[in-house]
Steps between C-alpha positions, in 0.01 A plus 500: 500500500509721818186540702376833587607596859847333479805732497785397261795585734532556883351839593537749779236302689721198528275287282663153453245342281609647175493388156877472485488284812228283342703464179814397686308254727330348185833448320664373815216233534551400143883452543576785261626757760761388765582809710794329664657446161458850389752751555334833382190433303148426622207456263359854437213690336565684169174694538296631773130581586350701768361315809134539386565422129492127404622318203801398299860562617813383350761325721853372426646173643861608444719796452538447117113508457467802714750702292337380159142583618595832658677606170191388299283719727734808458511460125122470498494140339262391775142647477287510810120513488249562774127493539332764719164639582480881479235723647345690210540461138843573341521527123463166332869483442796722527850581630553672829834692537619722777757552765497312834639639821552279806378617827481346839292183440324663202588622152359785293468525125506837314516613146816712568855361568662609814859444622383201710263334266533214262309437175222240509307348210236240457250379235150388576181366353171481666345152481153564654311773664223452754351670809758791489803261481716404209697177476835613331794319377830688552837454331788664702757679284692625819464323822501721811361472845109547515528628128173333377319609811629857492446554122144390495431713808664797312240478229212478743445112476668355818503128549207350676600440868810718472418745786861626500456646161135616515302183424204387720540203733441176320598172702825555661724580198515686175381325207829431311660176389813408299348268232737453230879514419631472156861438410 
């Protein structure tokens, strides 16, 4: 259960307190990871979350588990669900599809495919609406960097707190949490 504000892997800022480091330290203290006895594998993450997104992440203690989980993710046998708060009121439920293009530290979503874009798709349902905000559950169909953030911004309902994608400042992070993983 990753805390918001923690990076999953070392970044270009030289961050040492990463989720991977915490995982390895935890398993070392439990006696389930012995770095001196390992020749090539270290416990690793099978999924990632942005620095300012909190919630559930899948980790593997050994290479066999990593291969199995990664294959399950590729074959879409693992379903990831998120809770977010959007600004505005999207339709009560729906599917968002489009094409995501990576830029420098930001992505864009469009309705038209380009040579550099990749298809993105998610399903959502609004749970509650109040004061111009919507509590929304999201099921990722594809899983791309900043996908949820960019897709909701694309329909005019950016995530609360997500100033990078057009949301108003709310606390110090966007309102997005990985809440459930089904497999």
